[in-house]
N, C-alpha and C positions, 0 to 999 in steps of 0.2 A: 368343554366350555362350545357354542353355540357354532353352529359350523353354517358359510354361508351358500348352502340350499335352497328349490326351491320350494320344500316344504313351509308353506308361513301360517296353512291353515288344517285341521287336525278333526276330525268328525269320531264324535264317538257312540255309537247305538245305543237310547238309555228306551226305547221304544216298551222292549221285552216284557213280558208277561210274569218271567220269571216263576216261573209254575213248581219247578222241582224247587225251592225253597217256599211254596207256602208253610207255616201261616204268616211266615217273620215280611213275604211281598205281597202281603193283602193290602197294605193300607200305603204302600213307600214299594216302588220302583226299585230294583235290585239294586244296580249301582249306586244308591242311597243309604244300603245300608251301613250301618257301624263299624268301622275297621280303627283303634285306639283314638276315639273321642273324634273322630270326623270321616263323612260320606267313603266308599271306597270309593269311584269316580275320581275323587282330588287328587288320591295318589300316579292313576291314569295320568288326569291333568298335570300333576307333577313333572311325569317323566315326559312330556308333551314340548311342557318349555324348557326343559334342561336342554330337549334338542332346537332348540328354536322354534318354536310352533310361534305365533302371534295372537292367534284369533282358534276360538272351541265349538264346533256345532254336535250339539247333542239333537238328537231326535226324541221326541217325548211321546208314549200312547197314555199308558196305564198311569194315574194318581200323577198328573202332568203337572197341578198344584204344588206338589212336593217339591220338585226342583225347581220353583219360584221362592218356596218357604227358604229352601238351602242358598240359596242362590237371590237374595233380593235385591242387588247387586247388577245380577247379570253381570259376575266379572269374576276371577278369581286371579288374586295375585297380579292384579293391574289389565290382566289380557282379557280381552270381553268373550262369554260365552252366551253364543247366540242356539235358541230354542227353536225348532220346527216342530207341528204337531203332527202329527197324523191320527185324524180319525180315524180310519183304517188300519190296521194296522199291515205296513208293506213289507217287513223280513229288512232283511240286512242289503241284498242287491236295490229294491224298491226306496225302501228309506234313503239311498246315498242316489238313486236319480229324482228324490224330490226336495233334493238340496244344490241340483244342478246350479240354480238361480241363484246362488248365492257363491259361486267359484267362478274363481277368474281362465280366461282364455290361458290354456297352456302351463294356469299350475298345477304341481303335484298333490295330491292331498294325503294326509297320511292315516291312516284308519286305524283303528283301537278298541277293541270290543270293552265294555262298561263294565266286564267283571272279571276285570285281570287286573293283574297289582302283580308288576315286573319292574326289574331295574339293571335288564342288560343297554350295552352302549347304543342308545340308536342314530345315535351320528354315523357308525359306522355303518348300521343299515339303511340308513338313507345314502350314504356313500356311493353303497357300491348300486342304490338302485339308479343312479344320476349318473354312471359310468357305462351303464349300459344298455339305460331307458327303455327296459321292456312295457307294456303293456302292463303290469302287475309283478308286484315283489314282494311274498311270505314272507315274513319271519317265522322259523323255525326251528327246535330243536331235536335234536339228535335222541333223545331217550324218551322218556316219559309214559304216560298212560296209555297213549289212541296215536297209534302212528301210524297214519291212514294217506299220507301225503306222499305219493314216490317221487323219486328226484331221479333221472337218468345220466347216463355219464359226461353230458353238456350243462351238468348243473341248475335244469332248468326242472321244471314241474310239468311231469307226464302222466299223469294221475291222483285222486282226489275218493277219497274212501272204495276204491277199488271200481268205478266207475265205468273205466275204459276196460278196463283188461290186460293193463299194462303195468308191472312189478315195477321198473324201472332198473338200479342199481342198488337203490336202498332207499327207505322211507322215513321219516321223521314224525312229530309232532306238529302241526298247527298253533301258532301262538295265540291266534284270535291276533294279530298286530300285521298289516299287511300298506305298503306305499299303494298308489298307482297312478297312472296320467288323467287326466280328466277327460283326453283323448276316450276311453274306454264305457265313459258314462252314454256312450251313442248306442250299445250292443242291451240296454237294457231301457226293455218298453216303461213310456212314463204310464203309474198307475197301480204298474202288474205285483200283484205281492209274489215276489221270488227273491232268495238267497242267491247272496255273489257267488259262492261254491257251484251253483249252477251257471254263473254267467262265466266265472274263472274254463269249468268245463268244455263249454262251446270255446271260448277259444281259443283251448289245446286241443279242438278237434280243427277247427278252422282254421287257424295257424300255432299249429307245433313252433312250443322258444316264444311264446306270448309273453306268458307266466310264468316268471322267476322262480327261484328259490334260496335263504342262504338261512344256512344255521348259524343262530344266535346261542351259541351256550356258554358265555362267561355269564357270572348275575345269578340275579331269582327270578324264577316266571312261577304262580302260581295264577290257578282259575278255580274262582269262588259258588262254582257255578252250582255247584252240591250243598245239600247241609251238611255232611262231616267236612268239606275242606272250608266251607266256612268257620265253621266250630272250630275249628284246629286255626286256621290265621287267625280269626279272632282273637281267640285265647295268646299268641304270639304277636299280635299288638297289641293289646289290652295292658301288659306287662308293663310295669311301670320304667323298665331301661329303655323301652317306644314311648 
C-alpha cells in the first residue's frame, strides 16, 4: 500500500550506452532489453508506482527513439512518463541536474537505475528517509558482489569505493536506488558530466552525516548490467510461470 510520503516523482537514468551488453544494446538502450515479454525498465516503474510515485522522468541519449516506440503515449499504467533528452551524455549527477526544472521545490525524488530489477519494500525505505531527512539516502544490501559502501557506527555513509580511506564498521552493496532532497541539486554544476557518487563523496567530506544508508535485505534485487546477469535473469523471467 502506498504511503503519504513526499516522493511523487521518480527519476530513472536511461541514457547510458550499455557498453558491457553490446551487441544487445547497439540498437536499443539497456533499460529496454526484454524481460518476460516487456522492457526491463517497466519492472522498475511498477516497483515505483507500488510505492506511491505519480510520475516518472527518464533521461535519454542512446537510441532515444526506442523509448517513444515502447511508450508512444508517454505513460505507464496510467502514470505520465516524461523523457528528457541529453545530446551530450551527462552521467548520473549531470542527468539529475538536467531535470531540475521539472521538479517541485522541497519535493524529495526517488532515483532508480534503469538496469535494476528489485521488489524489496520501498515504502519502508522512504519512511526511513523522511524520518531523518538527510540530503540523500542509499538503499543498500548487506551482501552481494560489490560491497563498496562503508557505513559508520551511526548508520550513515562514510565512504564509497574506498575513496576517502574510511572503512567504517561494515560494508554494503549499493543497489542503485536512492532518495534525495532536491536541495542536493544545488551542489551539482549545470551541464557538467559527473557521477552522483562523486557528489555523494563531496557531501560526505563537506558535511559528514549528510548521506545516509539503510540495508534493504528483504525481497529480491538483480543488476542486469552484464551479459551473464542478463542471460540468467532473462531465463528466469521468460519461463511460463512468469
